[in-house]
N, C-alpha and C positions, 0 to 999 in steps of 0.2 A: 588292375582295379578289382577289389574284392566286393564291390557293391553291385547288387542285382536289383533292378527297378521293375516292378510289376505294375501294370495299369489295369484298374478295374473300374468299370462304369456300370451304372444301374440301368436296367431295362426301361425304355421310354424316355431316356434323356439323350442328349447329344453332346459329345465332348471332343469331336475331331479325333477319334481313335486311330484313324489312318495315319495321322501325323504323329500323335503321342506314342503310338505303338512302336515306332522306330526305336525309341529309347529302350523299351523292354526287349525288343528283338536283339539289339546290339549288346545288351548286358546279361542276356540269358534269363530274363524275367518272363512272366506270364501276361497275356492280354486276354481279358474276358469281359463279356457283358453278362451280368448276373441279375437274377431276381433277388430283391432285398432279403427275402426269407433264407436264401442260400449263402449269405455273406460269410457266416461263420465257417461253413464248410470250405468256401473258397480261400479264406485266409489260412485255414489249416493246411490246404494243399500247397500254398506258397511257402509256408514255414517248413514243410516236409521236403520240398524241392530245393535243398541247400546247395550252394556252390561247393564243388570239391577241388576245382583247379581254375586258375586264371591265366590270361594271356596265352591261351592254347593255340598252337599252330600245327596243322596236320599236313604232312607231305607224302604223297603217294608216288612211288617210283615203279614204273612198269618196264618190262623188256622192250626193246626197239620194235618188236613185231606187233605190239599193241599200242593203242593210244587212248587217252581219256576223252570222253565225249564232252564237248562244250556246247550246250544247247542254246547259248546266246550267239555263238559263232561256229558253225559246223566246219568251217575251213581251218579252225585252230585244232591241230591234231598233235598235241604234245604227249610225250610219254611220261612226263613228270608234271604234277600239279601241286600247288601249295595253297592251303586254305586257312585264312585267318578266322578263327572261331571265337576267341575271346573267353568269356566265362562259360564253364560247363557244370552241369549237375549230373547226378547219377542217372537221370532220365535222358540225357543228351545222346542223340544218335546222328551220325553223319554218314551219308552214302556217297559212293563214287560209281560212275558207270564207264565201262571201257568197251572197246571193240577191236577187231582185227583189221590191220591195214589192208587196203584194196589189193595191192600186189605184194605178196609176201610168201616166201617159201620156208615154212617152219619145219625144220628137220628134227628138232628135239621132241621127245615125248613128254616133256614137262618144262614149265617156265617159272621163273622166280618172281615174287611180288614182295615189295618192301614198303612198310609204312613207318614214317618217323613222326613222333609226337613230342613236341617241346612244350613245356608248360611251367608255370610257377605254382608251387604247393602253397597251402594256406599259411605256412610259416615263413614264406618268402624265398625259399630255395628254388633255383632254376634247374629243371630236370629235363632229361631227354630219354625217351623210350623208343626202342627200335624193334619192330616186329617183322620177321621175314618168314615167308612160307613158300614152299615149292608145290605147285599144282599140276596134276596130271592133265594131259590133253586128250580130247576125243573129237572125232568128227561125226559121232552118232548123237543126234539131237535127243532121241528118246533116253539114251543113257545119261546125257547131261541133265535133262530135266528131272530125272529120278532123284537127284540130290539137291534140287532147288528148294529154296525156302520162299514160298510165295509171299509171306508177310514182309520179308526184306525187299523183294522185288516191288511190291506195292508201296512200301515205305519210300523207296527211291523215286518211284513215279510221282507220288504226291508231293514229296519235298521239292523235286525239280519244278513241277508245275507251280507250286506256291512261290518259289523264287522268281520264276519267269513272270508271274502275275505282277510282282512288285517292280521288275526291271523293264519288261516289255510284254504287256498283256497279249499283244497280237501273235506272239510266238507260243502262247500257252495252248496245248492241245493234248487232251488225255486219251483220245480215241485209240491210238496205236498201242499205248501201254495197257489200257483196259482190256483190249482183246487178248493180248499175250498173257497177262496175269491170270485171267479167268480160264484160259485154255491150257496152260502149262500142266503137264501130267507129272505128279510126284509119285515116288515109290511107296511112301508111307504117309500116314495122316500127319500133316504138319500143323494141324489145328488152326489153319487159316480160316478166318471168318469172312465169307463172301458178303454177308449182311453188313458187317462193319465197313468193309471196303466200299460197298454200294452207298452207304451213308456219306462217306468222305467224298465219293465221286459226285454226289448230289451237291454237297457244299461247294466243291471245287467248280462245278459247272455253273452254279448260280453266281459265284464270285467272278469267274471268267467273263460271263455275260455283262455283269455290272461294270467291270474294269474296262472291257472293250468298248462299252457304250461311252464311257468317259473319254476314251482315246478318240472316238469318232467326233466327239464334241471339242476336239483339239485341247483337251485338258492335259497340261504337263504334269508328270508324276501323278497319274490317274489314281493310284492306290491311296494317295493322301486325301482324296476327295470322296472315297467310299463312305457309305454310312457306317455307323459303329458296328452293326451286326456283321456286315460283309468284311470290314477291316479286321475284326476279331477272327473271323474264319481264315483270312489270308495269313495272318501271323501264326495262328495255331497249326495250319497246314504245314508250315515250314518246321514246326517242332514235333511233328508226329513221329512215333517210333513203332517198331514192329510189334511191341506188346499191345498197342492200340488196335491191332488188326488180327488178334487171336481170339478164338472162342473162349468166352469166360467160363471158368470152372464153376460147376454147380455145387 
């Protein structure tokens, strides 16, 4: 499908954005509550964020010593995961999180990672792109953290919590991630903006509280009953990318 649906509502109105926003989320569109004065700017942003591929599927393949973290079911420890993404734009970013199995003897000094991306181009062609990378191993945490990109770590944390908010609000918990992201020590300036991350943390915490309140009231699919402001935050948290968490150039 080459159609992207964006949902925009005006401040002070109510249009059940929690429900309508699903359409935008599934088609790669934007969800926003805007001041009428900023409508022109918002429509410009939508037009700039054009679809570059459709029916996108990403499959990550890890070596048997590692597994992909499933935050909805921690007992699910697969070394391969396939994600149906759908439409993507140049701003789309998708993160994966993995860990080492509890009992494993890694004898090699490096491990392979492979990502397969199948998609349809705008002219209708079905294409496959395969990316393979060999990564060096280390048991030195300080050395590993030197090459970390905190913006990517933070992007992963926020995206995961945004998805959990939609599927199971009671499992959403940013505390562990926040502590790690802010304390990780990098070798050089990675231009990570702690202020921007703090802003998204605040949005996330407020939305978690609202969604969990709905769950306590026995509301099924609590995210659909959020007010428009919180619903907009929920969907936008899932679309965040590393660029949103960098210091802006002056």
